[in-house]
N, C-alpha and C positions, 0 to 999 in steps of 0.2 A: 470823088477820087481822092484817096489818101496820098500822103507824101511818098516819094520813091523809097525803096528799101535803103536803110542806113548803110553806108559804105562798109562799116565794120562788121556787118552781118552778111557780107558776100565774100566768096573766096576768089582765087585768081581767075577762075573761069566765069565769074559773074553769077555763080550759083549761090543760093541761100546757104550760109554757113551754119551748120547745125552740129551738135555734139554727137559722139558715138562713132562706131566703126562704119565706114562708108563702103557701099557697093554700087556699081553701075550695071544695071540689068535691063536689057531690051528697051533702051530709051528712057529708063527711069533711074532715079537716084534714091538709094535707100540708106538710112542710118539706123543701126541697131542701138537701142537705148537700154543699157543695163545698169550702170551706176545711178544711184538715187539722184545725184545732182544733175546728171544728164537728162533724166526724165523730166525734172521740173524746168530746167533751162530750155529744153526743146519746146515745151508748152508755151513758155513766156516769149521766147524769140519768135515763134510762129505767129502768135497773136499780135505781137508788136509790128510785124511786117505786113499784115493783111492790108490790102488796098480796097477790096470791093466787098467781100463777104466772109463771114465766119459762121460755121455750123458746128455746134458742140453738143454731143450726146454723152451723158455721164450717168453712171449708176449711183455713185456716192460723190457728193460735192458738199464738204463740210465748211462751216463758218469759222475755221481755225486760221492760223497764220498763212498756210499754203493756199487754202481756199480763198482767203481775202486777197492775196496777191494775184491770183488768177482772175477773180471777180473784177478787181480794179483794172487789170489789163483789158478785160472785155469792155469795161466802161470807157476806158481811154479810146479803144478802137471805135466804139459807137459814136463818141464825141467827134471823132475826126471824119465821120461820114460812112464808116463801114457798116454794112447791114449785118447785125449780130442776132443770131437765133440760138437759144440755149434750151435743151431738153434734158431734164433730170428725172430720175426714177422716183416715184412717190413713196416707195418702200425703202429703197436704199438711202434716200436723203430725207427721211421722214422727220428727223430731229432738227432739221434746219428751218428756222422761221422764214416765212415768205418775204419778210421785210429785208432779209439779207440780199435777195436778188433784185429788189426794187430799184437800186441805182442803175442797173442795166436798162430798165424800162425808162427811167428818167432821162437817160442819155440817148434814147431813141431806139434801143434794141428790144428784143422780146425774150420771154422765157415762159415755160410752163412745165407742169409735171406730167409724166407718162402714167396714165391710169389713175383713177380716183378710188378711194376706199368705198366699200360696200357695192362694188360692181364685180361681176364675174371676172372681168379682165384684170382685176387687182392682183390675182395670183400670178399673172404674167409679169416677169421682171424685164425691164429694159436694161439688160446687163451689158450693153455695148459701151465701150470707151473709145470714142473716136472724135477727132478734131479735124475739120476740113476748112481750108482757106483758099479763096479765089478760084476754086475748082482746079487748083494746081498742086497744092501741098496737102498731105493728110498725115495724121498721127493716129496710130492704132496700137492697142496693147491690152494688158491685163490690169493696169493700175488706175485707181480712182484719184480724185483730187482731195486729198487730206494729208495732214502732216505725216501720217503713218506710212504713206507710200513714197515719201521723199527723204527718209532717213532721219526724221526730226523727232522720233519718239524712242530713241535708244533701242533697247532690246525688244521693244514692242513694234518696231518698224518691220515692214514687209520686204521680202525678197521678190523682185518683180522684173518685168521685161516689156519693152515696147519697141516700136519701129516707126520712123517717118518714111514717107514715100512721096516723091515729086515726079510728076509726069502725066501723060494723057489719060491713064486709067483712073486718075482721081476724079475726073468729071463724072464718070459713071456712078461711083459710089456717092458722090455729092447729090446727084439727082435722086438716088434711092433714099438718102437721109432726109432730103427736103420733103419727099412724099410722106415719109414716116412722121415727121414733125407735123405736117398738115393733117394726117389721119388721127392724131392724138391731141389736136390743138384745144379741144374743149375739156380736157382732163379725163376723157374716156378713151376707149380704144374700139374702133369699129372692126370687130373680129373678122367679118367676111372680107373686108377690104385689106386687112392686115394679112390674112391667109393668102389672098390673091397676089399681094405684093411679093410675098415669099415664094409662092409657086411659080410666078412669072419671071422671077429673077434669073438672068443668064450670067454666070460667072465669066464666060469667055473661055477660049482654049489656048491662050498664050502662057508664057512662063509666070505671069502675075495674075492671080485670080482673087476676086473678092467673093467670099463665101458667107452667106447669111444663114441665120437660124431663127426659129420661132415656132409658135404653136401650129402644128400640122397634124394630119392623120397618120403620119409615119415619121421616120427619122428625118431630121432637118437636112437641108441641102448641104451644109458644111459637113455633117456627119456621114452622109452618103459618099462624099468625096473622100473622106478619111477611110471609110471601109474599102473603097476601091484601091487606094494606095496601100493599105495593109494586106490586101489579098495575096500578093506575091512578093512582099517585102523581104529584104535580106538584112537590112540594118535599121533598127528602130531605137530612137532615143525619145523618151517622153518625160517632160518635167510638168507635173500636175499638182496643183494645190489640193484638189478633190479628185479622187480616183475611185469611181464605182460605175464602170461602163456597162453597156448591154452585154448579154452573154455572147452575142454574135461578134462584137468587137473584141471581147476578152478572148474568145477562141482564136481569132485571127492573130492576136499578139502571141498567144501561146504556141500556135502553129509555127510561126517563124522561128522561135527559140528551139522548139522540139526538132525542127528539120535542119538545124545547124546554123541558123542565122544568129545574129547578135542583137539582143534586146536588153535595154537598160531603162529602168524606171527610177526617176528621182521624185520621191513623194514627200509629203509633209511629215516631219517629226514634231513640229509645233504648229498650231493653228488656232483660230478663234472659235472653232467648232469641233469639240472632241469627238462627236459622233462621226464626222467624216473620216477621221483617222481609223476608228473602229471598223467602219464600212469598208475601208481599203484593206485593213489587216485580215479580215475574214477571207480575203482572196489570196493571201500570200502563199498558203500551202499549195494550192492548185498551181500557181505560177512558178514557185520555186522547184516543184517536181519536174517542171518542163524547162528548167535551166534559164528562167528569166532572172536577170540580175536586178535586185531591188535595193534602193538606198533611201534612207529617211534623213532629210536635210535637218541639221541641228542648230546652226548659229542664230537663225531668225525664223520668224513666221514665214512660211512659203506661200506665195500667191501667184507665181509665174505660171503661164500657160504656153508651153512650147512643145511642138512635135516635129521631129526630124525623121523622115521615112525615106531611106535611100537618099536621093538628091532633092527631095521636096521638103519644104519647111512650112509649118503653120505657126503664125503668131497672131494673137488677138485676145478676145475676152472669154472664150468658152473653156470651161472645165471638162473633164471626162466623167461626167455624171449624168443621171437621167434628166435633171432639170435643164442642163445645157444642151442635151441631145434632142429633147422633145418640146420644151416649154418656153424657155427664155428667149428674148430677142438677143441674138449673138452676132458677132462679126469677126470673121477670121480672114487673114490675108495668107494665101498660099503662094509660095514662091518656089519655082523649080530652077535651081541653080546650084551646081556642084560646089563652087567656092563658098557660097553662103552656107550651104549645108555643113561643110567641113568646119567653118567658123562656129556655127551654132552647136555643133557636136562637141567642139572643144569647150565651149561655154558650159554645156551640160556636164562635161567631164570635170570642170572646175567645181561645179556644185556637188558632184558625186564625191569628190575628194574631201568635202566638208561634211559628209553625211555618214551615218552609221549603216554599215552593210547589214542587210537582213539575210540571215542564213537559216537553213532548215533546223539546225539545232536551237538557235535563238527563238525561232517561231514555236518549236515544240515546248520549250521552257515557258514561254509567254502564254501558251494556249491552255490555260486552266479552264475548268468548267465555267467559272464565273466570267472570264474574259470571252470565252466562246459564246456564252449567253448574251452578254452585253454587245459584243460585236455583231452577232446575228440580229439583235434588235436594232442596232444602228443601221445595218445594211437594209433591213426591212423599212425602217423609217426614211432613210435617205432615198431609197429606190422605189419601193412600192407606193408610199404615200404620194411622192411627186409624180409617179407614173399614173396613178389613179386621177390626180388633178389634171394631168395632160389628157387622159381619156375623157374626162368630163368636159373639158374645153372643146375637144374634138367633137364630142357628141352634140354639144350646144351649137357648134358651127354647122354640123350636118343638119340639125333640126331647123336652123335659120335658113339654110339653103333650100330645104324641102318646101318650106312655107312660101318661098319666092318662085317656085317652079310653076309654069302655066298649068291651069286646070285645078289648082289646089286652093 
């Protein structure tokens, strides 16, 4: 058992003091983490106050200044008797030497990579970014653990978003993450067990729901929830680093705008992958004709993932692209609360004010034959290639299941 929470880390109610805008919802306390320094401080404060257990799943975990600070905080926690388990993605963190994480093991914790090279499962990304402490506190969002996500790389820093949640629903996602870590402990991924974990997951029916994603034969559970919310929506705000959704989701977004609802997309004007901007721009003509408002964020690289649909908000790791909808391991927190939705809509408005409005005239000027060709190719690459990867994974899962059926 670790020491009590430091007094300076508790507020007047005895609750853990965390940065960001606070909301109390259905017996849970949430903090929205937008400023870069808030994102890092929330990570470090949570780890410093853990008493029993820490589960951390991260796509990218680099051995830079920020990564070293977080790694050392995990080491300190393990030394004081906290059970520390770290899961990093083998693709996203491929440039980090394994020796960087060895101090965690030396202090009594564990770490391993999600999926090894040269396996079918290697094409699946563990894209989740989630920290869980003592089955009570959790941090979820779009940001990884590198200097770029904490404002330490100047103009090359990312615009991002996260949230902490404290309360009884955290224990449910803690059990889910523990099972995921166990399923991938040998560096591989047991696809049948992974699919069963996703299929059997129940998000609950309260105002706070944990929605998971991963390789299935259809849209992931989080994407199905999104489709239901979009079906009769009147107000839609989407902040997305990568935007190339399925035709079904695209039509639902357009339907809201065409029928008199308000739809605003804040998309990337700068990114680390130019193909994703082209894949989004090829859709602008269709959306602009249906009165969807589109803005491209200019000051920094955009990495945030936020959806606000009427009074429901989604915060987490998933982009609005085929890989996030069908293939990657993703985690989204859905919160149904009018005050929170209003706050996040204001946040999206602030991002929109720093963006370049996309108009039909600008789109026509930009839509040369060369741009049309390369955007179409980008859309094909981003959607069709990843979609076919997803189909191959699903086919492989089906074949494995058939071999295990009685009589075969």
